[in-house]
C-alpha positions in Angstrom: 72.9 130.0 235.6 70.2 127.6 234.5 67.1 127.8 232.5 63.8 125.7 233.1 60.9 125.4 230.7 57.3 125.4 231.8 54.2 124.1 230.6 53.3 127.8 229.7 55.3 130.1 227.2 57.4 131.3 230.1 60.9 130.1 231.2 62.7 130.6 234.5 66.2 131.7 234.8 68.2 130.7 237.9 71.7 132.5 238.8 73.4 131.1 241.6 76.6 132.8 243.3 78.6 130.8 245.5 81.0 132.8 247.6 83.3 132.4 250.4 81.1 134.4 252.9 77.6 134.6 251.2 75.7 132.4 248.7 73.2 134.2 246.6 70.5 133.2 244.3 68.0 135.2 241.9 65.0 133.4 240.3 63.8 135.1 237.1 60.8 134.5 234.9 61.2 135.3 231.1 58.1 135.8 229.2 57.1 137.7 226.2 60.6 138.8 225.9 60.8 140.2 229.1 62.6 139.2 232.5 61.2 139.7 235.7 62.6 138.7 239.2 60.3 136.3 241.0 62.5 135.0 243.8 65.7 135.6 245.5 67.8 134.3 248.4 70.7 135.4 250.3 72.3 133.1 253.0 75.7 133.0 254.9 78.2 130.4 253.1 79.3 127.2 254.9 81.6 124.9 253.5 83.1 127.3 251.0 86.8 128.7 251.2 88.3 130.9 248.3 85.7 129.4 245.9 86.2 125.8 246.7 83.9 123.4 248.6 85.5 121.9 251.8 84.4 119.3 254.3 82.7 121.8 256.8 81.8 119.6 259.6 85.4 118.1 259.7 86.9 121.6 259.3 84.8 122.7 262.2 85.1 119.9 264.8 88.5 118.3 263.8 89.4 115.2 265.5 86.0 115.3 267.7 84.4 114.6 264.2 86.4 111.5 263.5 86.0 110.3 267.1 81.9 110.9 266.8 81.8 109.1 263.5 83.8 106.1 265.1 81.4 105.8 267.9 78.6 105.8 265.5 80.0 103.2 263.3 80.3 100.9 266.3 76.9 101.6 267.4 75.6 100.5 264.0 77.8 97.6 263.9 76.5 96.6 267.6 72.9 96.5 266.0 73.7 94.7 263.1 73.2 97.8 260.8 75.9 97.7 258.2 74.8 99.1 255.0 73.6 102.5 254.8 74.1 105.6 252.6 76.5 107.1 255.3 80.5 106.9 254.9 81.2 105.1 258.2 79.4 102.0 257.1 78.7 102.1 253.5 79.8 99.2 251.1 81.2 100.8 247.9 80.6 99.3 244.6 83.4 97.8 242.4 85.1 100.3 240.1 84.2 99.6 236.6 85.9 100.8 233.5 85.5 100.1 229.9 88.9 98.4 228.4 89.8 98.9 224.8 87.8 96.8 222.4 84.8 96.9 224.5 86.0 94.8 227.5 85.2 95.3 231.0 87.6 95.9 233.9 86.2 95.6 237.2 88.3 96.2 240.5 86.7 94.7 243.5 89.4 95.8 245.8 87.5 98.3 248.2 84.5 96.5 248.0 86.1 93.1 249.2 87.6 95.1 252.1 84.4 97.0 253.0 82.5 93.6 253.0 85.3 91.4 254.9 85.1 94.1 257.8 81.4 94.2 257.8 81.2 90.3 258.0 83.8 90.3 260.9 81.4 92.7 262.8 78.5 90.4 262.1 76.8 91.1 258.8 74.7 88.3 257.6 73.1 90.0 254.3 74.6 92.1 251.7 72.7 94.6 249.6 74.4 94.3 246.4 75.6 97.8 245.1 74.1 98.2 241.5 75.4 101.2 239.4 71.7 102.1 238.5 68.3 103.3 240.3 64.6 103.6 239.2 63.6 107.2 238.2 60.2 107.0 239.6 59.3 110.3 237.8 60.2 109.0 234.4 59.3 105.0 235.4 62.6 104.0 233.9 65.9 102.8 234.8 68.7 105.3 235.2 72.3 104.2 234.9 75.5 105.4 233.5 75.7 102.2 231.4 73.4 100.8 228.8 71.4 97.7 229.6 73.8 95.1 228.0 76.7 96.7 229.7 74.9 96.6 232.9 73.9 93.0 232.6 77.8 92.2 232.0 78.7 93.9 235.2 76.0 92.1 237.2 77.0 88.8 235.9 80.5 89.4 236.8 79.5 90.7 240.3 77.6 87.3 240.7 80.5 85.3 239.7 82.7 87.2 242.0 80.4 86.9 245.0 80.3 82.9 244.4 84.2 82.8 244.5 84.1 84.7 247.5 81.6 82.6 249.2 79.3 85.5 249.8 76.4 84.5 247.3 74.0 83.2 249.9 74.1 86.5 251.9 73.7 88.7 248.7 70.6 90.2 247.3 69.3 93.1 245.0 67.2 96.0 246.4 67.1 98.4 243.6 63.6 99.7 243.8 62.3 100.9 247.3 58.5 100.7 248.0 57.3 101.1 244.4 53.7 102.3 243.9 51.3 100.4 241.6 52.0 102.9 238.7 55.5 101.8 238.8 54.8 97.9 238.7 55.6 97.7 234.9 58.9 99.6 235.5 59.8 97.2 238.4 58.9 94.0 236.5 61.2 95.0 233.6 64.1 95.9 236.2 63.6 92.7 238.2 63.7 90.7 235.1 66.7 92.2 234.0 68.6 91.6 237.3 67.3 87.9 237.1 68.5 87.5 233.7 71.9 88.9 234.4 72.5 87.3 237.7 70.0 84.6 238.3 71.7 83.2 241.5 71.2 86.6 243.4 68.0 87.2 245.2 65.7 90.3 244.9 64.1 92.1 247.7 61.2 94.1 247.6 59.9 96.6 250.4 55.9 97.1 250.3 54.4 100.1 251.7 50.7 101.6 251.2 51.4 102.0 247.4 52.1 98.3 246.7 49.6 97.2 249.3 46.7 98.9 247.7 45.1 101.2 250.9 45.6 104.2 252.7 47.2 104.0 256.5 44.9 102.3 258.9 42.9 100.4 256.0 43.1 96.9 254.8 42.5 94.9 251.8 41.5 91.2 251.2 44.3 90.8 248.7 47.3 93.1 248.3 48.3 94.5 245.2 51.7 93.4 245.2 50.5 89.9 244.7 50.7 91.0 241.1 54.7 90.8 241.5 54.9 87.1 242.4 57.7 85.7 240.7 59.7 88.5 240.6 60.7 88.6 244.3 62.6 86.1 246.6 62.6 88.5 249.6 59.4 90.1 250.8 59.6 92.9 253.4 56.0 94.4 254.1 55.2 97.4 256.5 53.8 96.0 259.4 50.3 97.2 258.5 50.6 96.0 254.9 50.6 92.2 255.3 48.7 89.9 253.3 49.1 86.8 255.4 47.8 84.2 253.2 49.9 85.3 250.3 53.2 85.8 252.2 52.8 82.3 253.9 52.4 80.8 250.4 55.6 82.7 249.2 57.5 81.3 252.4 56.1 77.7 251.1 57.9 78.3 248.0 61.2 78.6 249.6 61.0 82.4 249.4 61.7 84.7 252.8 59.5 87.3 254.5 61.5 89.8 256.8 59.3 91.6 259.2 
């Protein structure tokens, strides 16, 4: 059961019962000392057995599921799609633990194995998995590590990639299509990445929010010009192209992916 505060003097109380056969939910609003039910749900449970969550898809389809997953993996590799949030192709980050005395212990075994297999299948660019992401709602970086520890992890990551000969294909892609209101947070994050691992390139995908226009509209100068110096790989939407700026970035030695 959870409680959510609102902008008014009321609170919402949520009760969730996950059973093997049914999953039920009640939402109550507590105001002025009284609780009133304002929402409810009742659905058949899937993926729950005796109160434990199971792999419902694998349980249902058995070996057919593994066969389908294998075919999907092969199809992705055949199209050089090698890094997705999908278990067939995802490249796991290294396992990081804090040693006594404040040292770091980083195990790259699973990461190396996945990268080697993807390279064998034709991968030529590597999205470096970073244990952090931008919280767009709050405009800050979310991570289980403090900034100093995160920078130490990234510095070690850069060293490892260089030792394995993978540095040239590596890049950071931590913020996807930031809007203009996220530019300040984006700047802080990209500066941190470069401070910790200056040899790893930084990628930015630019949609309408960073371009400064609505779909179907155009501007003389894209808003993402303000992010120059923070990005080495520019990836604009096909209708968010600032041709003069991107050609100037290419002249500096940066890349533009179409």
